[in-house]
C-alpha positions in Angstrom: -51.0 91.1 37.4 -54.5 90.0 36.5 -57.2 89.2 39.0 -56.8 85.5 38.3 -53.1 85.7 38.9 -53.7 87.4 42.3 -56.1 84.6 43.3 -53.5 82.0 42.2 -50.8 83.7 44.3 -53.1 83.9 47.4 -54.1 80.2 46.9 -50.4 79.2 46.8 -49.8 81.1 50.1 -52.8 79.6 51.8 -51.9 76.1 50.7 -48.4 76.6 52.0 -49.6 77.8 55.4 -52.0 74.8 55.6 -49.1 72.4 54.7 -46.9 74.0 57.4 -49.8 73.6 60.0 -50.1 69.9 59.1 -46.4 69.4 59.5 -46.3 71.2 62.9 -49.5 69.4 63.9 -53.1 70.7 63.3 -53.9 70.5 67.0 -51.2 73.1 67.6 -52.4 75.4 64.8 -56.3 75.3 64.8 -56.6 79.1 64.1 -54.1 78.8 61.2 -56.1 75.8 59.7 -59.4 77.7 60.1 -58.2 81.0 58.8 -56.4 79.7 55.7 -59.0 77.1 54.9 -61.7 79.8 54.9 -59.6 82.4 53.0 -58.4 79.8 50.4 -62.0 78.5 49.9 -63.1 82.1 49.0 -60.1 82.5 46.6 -60.8 79.2 45.0 -64.5 80.0 44.5 -63.7 83.5 43.1 -61.1 82.1 40.7 -63.5 79.4 39.6 -66.4 81.9 39.0 -64.1 84.3 37.3 -62.9 81.5 35.0 -66.5 80.7 34.1 -67.4 84.3 33.5 -70.0 84.2 36.3 -68.7 87.2 38.2 -66.8 90.3 37.2 -63.1 90.6 38.0 -63.8 93.3 40.5 -66.4 91.2 42.4 -65.6 90.1 45.9 -67.0 87.2 47.8 -67.0 87.3 51.6 -66.7 84.4 53.9 -69.5 85.7 56.1 -72.0 84.9 53.3 -71.5 81.2 54.0 -73.2 80.8 57.3 -75.2 77.5 57.3 -78.9 78.1 56.5 -81.2 76.9 59.3 -83.5 74.0 58.8 -86.9 75.4 57.6 -85.3 78.8 56.8 -87.7 80.8 54.6 -85.2 83.4 53.4 -82.9 82.4 50.7 -79.3 81.8 52.1 -77.1 84.8 52.0 -74.6 83.2 49.6 -77.4 82.5 47.2 -78.8 86.1 47.5 -75.4 87.8 47.1 -74.0 85.6 44.2 -77.2 84.7 42.3 -75.3 82.5 39.8 -75.6 78.9 38.8 -72.6 76.6 38.2 -71.6 73.0 38.3 -71.5 71.3 41.7 -72.8 74.5 43.3 -74.7 72.7 46.1 -71.7 70.5 47.0 -69.3 73.5 46.9 -71.6 75.6 49.1 -72.2 72.7 51.6 -68.5 72.3 52.1 -68.0 76.0 52.5 -70.8 76.1 55.1 -69.0 73.4 57.1 -65.7 75.4 56.9 -67.4 78.7 58.0 -69.5 77.0 60.7 -66.3 75.9 62.5 -64.1 78.8 61.5 -64.8 81.2 64.4 -64.8 78.4 67.0 -61.3 77.5 65.9 -60.0 81.0 65.7 -61.6 82.5 68.8 -62.9 79.7 70.9 -61.7 76.5 72.4 -60.8 74.3 69.5 -61.9 70.7 69.3 -60.0 68.1 67.3 -63.2 67.1 65.6 -63.7 70.7 64.4 -60.2 71.0 63.1 -60.6 67.6 61.2 -64.0 68.7 59.8 -62.5 72.0 58.5 -59.5 70.3 56.9 -61.5 67.4 55.4 -64.1 69.8 54.0 -61.4 72.1 52.6 -59.5 69.3 50.9 -62.7 68.0 49.3 -63.6 71.5 48.2 -60.1 72.0 46.7 -60.4 68.7 44.8 -63.8 69.6 43.4 -62.9 73.0 42.2 -59.4 71.9 40.9 -61.2 69.2 38.9 -63.4 71.9 37.2 
């Protein structure tokens, strides 16, 4: 099985888990929504960048790289430093991933707020649509 096939299988699994969480009720499954939205985002980005030939098949992207840069931050954001590649809609994709990752740990480990769950799901669905279009 190729790297692309593995990503596709992972994406299918994550999407199924997200669909199940929506059916059950996202307020009852905030950790599931956060975990699978985050993991699927990474798989989608890796698949997209593999397809473009921007990263090697063995390259791995980590969700921790997508912590939101602080206003006025002088250091280049971690995702930019680690990836160092250009591609279509990069700013939009990264901004959506920053939202997902910003809320991820709150939803998995903290007291989940409905607004956070909605923000993660909305950002993920938009990210999925953007990458799928490409």
